[in-house]
C-alpha positions in Angstrom: -103.3 17.5 84.4 -101.4 20.7 83.0 -100.5 20.7 79.4 -99.2 23.2 77.0 -97.8 23.3 73.5 -94.3 24.1 72.8 -93.8 27.5 72.3 -90.8 27.1 70.0 -87.8 26.7 72.8 -85.3 24.1 71.5 -85.3 20.8 72.8 -82.7 18.2 72.1 -82.0 14.7 73.5 -78.4 13.3 73.4 -76.3 10.7 74.2 -72.6 10.7 75.5 -70.7 11.4 72.1 -73.1 14.9 72.5 -74.7 14.1 69.3 -78.4 15.0 68.9 -80.1 11.6 68.3 -83.9 13.2 67.7 -84.9 16.0 65.6 -84.9 19.2 67.6 -88.7 20.1 68.9 -90.2 16.7 68.3 -90.6 14.0 70.2 -89.2 10.5 69.0 -92.2 10.3 66.8 -91.5 13.1 64.9 -94.6 15.6 66.3 -94.6 18.6 68.5 -94.0 17.6 72.3 -96.2 18.5 74.5 -94.9 20.6 77.4 -95.8 21.2 80.8 -97.1 24.9 81.2 -94.5 26.8 83.0 -94.3 30.8 84.6 -95.0 32.1 88.0 -98.7 31.5 87.8 -98.8 28.3 86.7 -96.3 26.8 89.0 -98.3 28.6 91.8 -101.5 26.5 91.0 -99.1 23.1 90.5 -97.7 23.6 93.9 -100.6 23.7 96.0 -101.3 20.2 95.0 -97.3 19.5 97.0 -98.8 19.9 100.7 -100.7 16.7 99.9 -97.8 15.0 101.4 -96.3 11.6 100.8 -96.6 7.8 102.2 -93.5 5.6 102.8 -93.1 1.6 102.3 -90.7 -0.5 103.8 -89.8 -3.2 101.7 -88.1 -6.0 102.8 -84.8 -5.8 105.7 -84.0 -2.3 104.3 -84.5 0.0 106.7 -84.9 2.8 104.8 -88.4 3.6 104.0 -89.3 3.8 100.1 -91.4 7.0 99.3 -94.7 6.5 97.7 -94.3 9.6 95.9 -96.8 11.2 93.0 -95.4 13.8 90.8 -96.9 17.1 91.2 -96.9 17.6 87.4 -98.2 14.6 85.2 -98.4 14.6 81.5 -99.5 11.4 79.4 -99.2 10.7 75.9 -101.7 8.4 74.3 -101.0 8.3 70.7 -97.9 5.9 70.2 -97.6 6.7 66.6 -95.2 5.0 64.8 -95.4 1.9 66.9 -98.1 -0.2 65.1 -95.4 -3.0 64.8 -95.1 -3.8 68.1 -98.9 -2.7 69.8 -99.2 -6.4 70.5 -96.9 -7.6 72.6 -97.4 -11.2 70.9 -95.2 -9.3 67.5 -92.2 -8.8 69.9 -92.7 -11.5 72.2 -89.0 -11.1 73.5 -88.4 -10.6 76.8 -86.6 -7.1 78.1 -83.3 -7.0 79.3 -81.2 -4.5 81.5 -78.1 -4.5 78.6 -80.9 -3.6 75.8 -82.1 -0.6 77.2 -79.4 1.1 79.2 -76.8 0.4 76.4 -73.2 2.4 76.5 -75.2 5.2 75.0 -77.0 6.0 78.3 -74.6 5.7 80.5 -74.1 9.1 80.4 -77.2 11.4 78.4 -77.6 15.5 78.2 -79.8 17.9 76.2 -81.3 21.4 77.0 -78.3 22.6 79.4 -78.9 19.2 81.8 -76.3 16.4 81.7 -77.1 13.5 83.9 -75.1 10.5 84.4 -76.5 6.9 84.8 -76.1 5.8 88.9 -78.2 2.6 89.3 -80.7 0.1 87.2 -83.2 -2.8 88.5 -85.7 -4.8 86.8 -88.6 -6.5 88.3 -90.6 -8.9 86.8 -92.7 -8.9 89.5 -94.3 -5.7 88.7 -95.9 -5.0 92.2 -92.1 -4.6 93.6 -91.6 -1.6 91.5 -94.9 0.1 91.8 -97.1 0.8 94.8 -101.3 1.5 94.8 -103.9 -1.7 95.1 -105.6 -0.3 92.2 -102.2 0.2 90.0 -101.4 -3.4 90.9 -104.5 -4.5 89.6 -104.6 -2.7 86.5 -101.1 -3.9 86.0 -101.9 -8.0 86.2 -104.9 -7.3 83.9 -103.0 -5.6 81.3 -100.5 -8.1 81.3 -97.5 -6.3 82.7 -94.0 -8.7 82.6 -91.5 -6.1 83.7 -90.8 -3.1 84.8 -87.5 -1.6 83.9 -86.3 1.5 85.9 -83.0 3.3 85.6 -82.1 6.3 88.0 -79.8 9.4 87.1 -78.4 12.2 88.7 -76.4 15.3 87.5 -72.8 16.1 88.4 -73.6 18.7 90.9 -76.2 16.2 92.7 -79.1 19.1 91.9 -81.4 17.2 89.5 -82.1 13.7 90.1 -84.3 11.5 87.2 -85.9 8.2 87.2 -86.9 6.8 83.8 -88.9 3.6 83.7 -90.0 0.8 80.9 -93.0 -1.0 81.6 -93.6 -3.9 79.9 -97.4 -5.0 78.8 -99.4 -6.9 76.8 -100.9 -4.8 74.3 -100.8 -0.6 73.3 -104.2 -0.8 75.1 -103.1 -1.9 78.1 -100.6 1.2 78.1 -103.1 3.9 77.7 -104.8 2.6 80.7 -102.1 2.6 82.2 -101.0 6.1 81.6 -104.5 6.8 82.9 -104.1 5.1 86.3 -100.9 6.7 86.8 -102.5 10.4 86.8 -102.3 11.1 90.2 -105.7 12.4 89.8 -106.6 9.0 89.9 -105.1 8.6 93.6 -104.4 4.8 92.4 -100.5 4.7 92.9 -97.2 5.3 91.0 -93.8 3.9 90.4 -91.5 3.1 93.4 -88.2 5.8 93.3 -85.4 3.5 92.3 -82.4 3.8 95.3 -78.9 4.4 93.8 -76.0 4.4 95.6 -74.2 8.4 94.9 -77.6 9.5 93.7 -80.1 11.8 96.2 -83.6 9.6 96.7 -86.4 11.0 95.3 -88.2 13.0 97.9 -91.9 14.4 98.7 -92.2 17.7 97.1 -92.0 18.7 93.6 -91.6 16.4 90.8 -92.7 15.9 87.3 -93.3 13.1 85.1 -93.9 12.3 81.6 -95.4 9.4 80.2 -95.6 8.7 76.6 -97.0 5.2 74.6 -94.3 3.1 73.1 -96.1 0.2 71.5 -97.0 -1.9 74.0 -94.3 -0.7 76.6 -95.4 2.5 78.6 -92.4 4.6 79.2 -92.3 7.6 81.9 -89.5 9.8 83.0 -89.5 11.5 86.0 -87.6 14.3 87.4 -87.0 16.8 90.3 -84.5 19.1 91.9 -82.9 17.2 94.7 -84.6 16.6 97.8 -88.1 17.9 96.4 -87.4 21.8 96.1 -89.9 24.1 93.5 -88.6 24.2 90.2 -87.8 27.9 88.4 -90.5 26.8 85.8 -92.3 24.0 85.1 -90.3 24.4 81.6 -87.3 23.3 83.5 -88.7 20.1 84.7 -89.8 19.2 81.4 -86.2 20.1 79.9 -84.9 18.4 82.4 -87.0 15.0 81.4 -86.1 15.1 78.3 -82.3 13.6 78.5 -84.0 11.0 80.8 -85.6 9.3 78.7 -82.4 8.6 76.5 -83.4 4.7 77.7 -86.6 4.8 75.3 -84.3 4.5 72.4 -84.7 0.5 72.7 -88.3 0.2 71.8 -87.5 2.0 68.5 -85.0 -1.2 67.9 -87.5 -3.4 68.8 -89.9 -1.6 65.9 -87.1 -1.6 63.3 -86.9 -5.2 64.0 -90.1 -6.2 63.8 -90.7 -4.2 60.2 -88.1 -6.0 59.3 -85.2 -3.1 58.6 -82.7 -4.4 60.9 -81.0 -6.2 58.1 -81.9 -9.3 58.6 
């Protein structure tokens, strides 16, 4: 894992109306967000891992194999600050839905010079069908995985693609364990990238993922240059990931409801 703190560059995430929904320079919980290291030297180090290749998985009657890809760069955030009200699913038992996660303000998202359009969505109640890796499957079952919600994003010029995922688990402790297991260093497995009509498939090559603890949800934003080409810098990847994580706002609505702040 390669991680660094923000050096002061502006970071914003906006919905389709262009309004900034989050404080500049901070993550949704209000703290400084970790950044992947950037610059030529750091990129050379990470690129050494790309040559490991990727495996493929054919599912059902789909003749095209789904790539079993690990991100080249992976940054987890474990603290879950501000999410105590839904640290346990028992306090937030309502099942997640696609309409809830991918509302109108997630269809077109932009920030930091990137504009993405939502190209496809999926909700899997069989968590193993949206992920790969025996150990990851075992840990998801142990953590009480109830659903994996995924969305595929693409820029207008098809130069960048993004994947959003929210994993519904029984507790915040289970989320932290899943974030540890998702680390490519454990060789335990990862999310299967969602295919979507009109968007290039995620490909073996360079990609970067940022995983966060959102109460009893694990949230992942995962981006790459279409085709898996090398980025200009890792900072480019983290900037691209910010708008892709816009759908995670649904969790904050659940926190407000659990706290009794929804006005009902």
